[in-house]
C-alpha positions as CSV (number, residue, x, y, z in Angstrom):
1,X,96.6,115.0,79.9
2,X,98.6,118.1,80.0
3,X,102.3,118.1,80.9
4,X,101.7,119.8,84.3
5,X,98.9,117.3,85.1
6,X,101.3,114.4,84.3
7,X,104.1,115.9,86.4
8,X,101.6,116.4,89.3
9,X,100.2,112.9,89.0
10,X,103.7,111.3,88.8
11,X,104.6,113.2,91.9
12,X,101.5,112.0,93.8
13,X,102.2,108.4,92.7
14,X,105.9,108.6,93.9
15,X,104.7,109.8,97.3
16,X,102.1,107.1,97.4
17,X,104.8,104.5,96.7
18,X,106.8,105.8,99.7
19,X,109.3,108.1,98.0
20,X,110.2,111.6,99.2
21,X,112.2,114.3,97.5
22,X,115.8,114.6,98.7
23,X,117.7,117.8,97.6
24,X,121.4,118.0,97.2
25,X,121.6,120.2,100.3
26,X,120.2,117.3,102.4
27,X,123.1,115.0,101.4
28,X,126.2,114.3,103.3
29,X,128.2,115.3,100.2
30,X,126.0,117.9,98.4
31,X,128.6,118.7,95.7
32,X,128.2,115.2,94.3
33,X,124.5,115.8,93.5
34,X,123.1,118.3,91.1
35,X,119.4,117.6,91.2
36,X,116.5,116.7,93.6
37,X,115.8,113.0,93.6
38,X,113.0,110.8,94.7
39,X,114.2,108.4,97.3
40,X,112.8,106.0,99.9
41,X,114.1,106.8,103.4
42,X,117.1,104.6,104.2
43,X,117.1,103.0,107.7
44,X,120.5,101.3,107.4
45,X,122.6,100.5,110.4
46,X,125.3,102.7,108.9
47,X,123.7,106.1,108.7
48,X,126.9,107.7,107.5
49,X,126.6,105.9,104.2
50,X,124.1,107.0,101.5
51,X,122.4,104.0,99.9
52,X,122.0,104.6,96.1
53,X,119.5,101.7,95.8
54,X,116.8,103.8,97.4
55,X,117.0,106.4,94.5
56,X,114.0,106.2,92.1
57,X,114.9,109.0,89.7
58,X,115.5,112.8,89.4
59,X,112.4,114.8,90.1
60,X,110.6,115.4,86.8
61,X,112.0,112.2,85.2
62,X,109.3,109.9,86.6
63,X,108.0,107.3,84.1
64,X,104.7,106.1,85.6
65,X,102.7,107.6,82.7
66,X,104.4,105.6,80.0
67,X,106.3,102.7,81.5
68,X,104.3,99.6,82.4
69,X,107.2,98.3,84.6
70,X,106.8,101.4,86.8
71,X,103.0,101.5,86.7
72,X,102.5,97.9,87.5
73,X,104.4,98.3,90.8
74,X,101.6,100.8,91.7
75,X,98.9,98.4,90.6
76,X,100.4,95.7,92.7
77,X,100.5,98.0,95.8
78,X,96.9,99.1,95.3
79,X,95.6,95.5,94.7
80,X,96.7,94.4,98.2
81,X,94.8,97.2,99.9
82,X,91.8,96.0,102.0
83,X,89.0,98.4,103.2
84,X,86.2,97.2,105.4
85,X,87.0,93.5,104.4
86,X,86.7,94.5,100.8
87,X,89.4,94.2,98.1
88,X,90.5,96.9,95.7
89,X,90.3,95.6,92.2
90,X,91.2,96.7,88.6
91,X,89.3,96.3,85.4
92,X,91.2,97.4,82.3
93,X,90.4,97.5,78.6
94,X,92.2,98.9,75.5
95,X,90.9,102.5,76.3
96,X,89.6,102.4,79.8
97,X,90.4,101.4,83.4
98,X,88.3,101.2,86.5
99,X,89.4,100.7,90.1
100,X,86.6,99.5,92.4
101,X,86.0,98.1,95.8
102,X,84.5,94.6,95.6
103,X,81.4,93.6,97.6
104,X,83.3,90.8,99.2
105,X,87.0,89.9,99.6
106,X,86.6,86.8,97.4
107,X,84.6,88.7,94.7
108,X,86.3,89.1,91.4
109,X,83.4,90.3,89.3
110,X,83.5,94.0,88.3
111,X,79.8,94.3,88.0
112,X,78.9,92.9,91.5
113,X,75.9,94.8,92.9
114,X,77.8,95.7,96.1
115,X,80.8,97.1,94.3
116,X,81.8,100.7,94.7
117,X,83.7,102.5,91.9
118,X,86.6,104.4,93.3
119,X,88.2,105.7,90.1
120,X,87.7,105.4,86.4
121,X,89.1,106.7,83.1
122,X,87.4,106.1,79.8
123,X,88.0,106.9,76.1
124,X,91.7,107.2,76.5
125,X,94.3,106.8,73.8
126,X,95.8,103.7,75.3
127,X,95.5,101.2,78.1
128,X,98.5,102.7,80.0
129,X,97.0,106.2,79.8
130,X,93.7,105.0,81.1
131,X,95.4,103.0,84.0
132,X,97.6,106.0,84.8
133,X,94.6,108.4,85.0
134,X,92.5,105.9,87.1
135,X,95.5,105.4,89.5
136,X,95.9,109.2,89.8
137,X,92.2,109.5,90.7
138,X,92.4,106.6,93.1
139,X,95.4,108.1,94.9
140,X,93.6,111.5,95.2
141,X,90.6,109.7,96.7
142,X,92.7,107.4,98.9
143,X,94.2,110.4,100.7
144,X,90.7,111.0,102.1
145,X,89.4,107.4,102.1
146,X,85.8,108.5,101.9
147,X,83.9,105.4,100.7
148,X,80.6,107.4,100.8
149,X,81.9,109.9,98.4
150,X,83.1,107.1,96.1
151,X,79.7,105.6,96.1
152,X,78.1,108.8,94.7
153,X,80.4,108.7,91.7
154,X,83.8,109.6,90.3
155,X,84.4,112.5,87.9
156,X,85.8,111.3,84.6
């Protein structure tokens, strides 16, 4: 992937995970901040205090594309999604990753005849690259949630 594609995918993933960009001008004390940061909205009972625990990182410093600790939080979030009583599942190998909608909620077989492939990446340099690419495709698809489009195939 090109650098701009990685930045764009990292941004989409951060938004999918519930983060939003907060600029220094949006802060109570803007002089203490020099960059835009990804943060989750804070709903504390003391709105006059900024909660630093909601900060993910500075915009442009996302690590989803190379850090398994970051990427697995996304996998975990995706795996609990249910659509039409179906589970979203992952199948990973050393150079590929597939995200699919199982035929039944209890189904764990990737090749089940009623499965629908939602995203896939093949012939990648590493497992994390394949997973990152498949997740990027999944999030792009998830924004529209069109299962019929998914059934016709995903562009690799």
